C-alpha positions in Angstrom: 0.0 0.0 0.0 1.5 3.3 -1.0 0.5 6.9 -1.2 -1.8 7.8 -4.2 -0.5 10.5 -6.6 -4.0 11.9 -6.5 -3.8 12.6 -2.8 -0.2 13.8 -2.5 0.9 16.9 -4.4 4.2 18.8 -4.6 2.7 21.6 -2.5 1.7 19.2 0.2 5.2 17.7 0.3 6.6 21.3 0.7 4.3 21.8 3.6 5.5 18.6 5.3 9.2 19.6 5.2 9.2 21.6 8.5 7.3 18.9 10.2 9.9 16.3 9.3 12.7 18.7 10.3 11.2 19.3 13.7 10.6 15.6 14.3 14.3 14.8 13.4 15.5 17.7 15.6 13.5 16.3 18.6 14.7 12.8 18.1 18.4 13.6 17.6 18.8 16.9 19.4 20.2 18.7 16.4 18.9 21.1 13.9 18.1 19.6 10.5 17.7 21.4 7.1 16.5 19.0 4.4 17.9 19.6 0.9 15.4 17.4 -0.8 12.4 15.3 0.2 10.7 12.5 -1.6 7.3 11.0 -0.7 5.3 8.7 -2.9 7.4 9.3 -6.1 7.1 13.1 -5.6 10.6 14.7 -5.1 11.1 18.3 -4.1 14.5 20.0 -4.2 14.7 22.8 -1.6 18.1 24.0 -2.7 16.4 25.9 -5.6 14.3 27.9 -3.1 17.3 29.5 -1.3 
């Protein structure tokens, strides 16, 4: 069972980035800045946004 392409969009992946960064920061006690994120065959490269 995977994530349907109809449900997950690039914009939704972008909105999930800070949530993942906070979860990793809490778990490992360090600040994380993701360079790219892939969920359900949708990849977003955040290096372009800088």
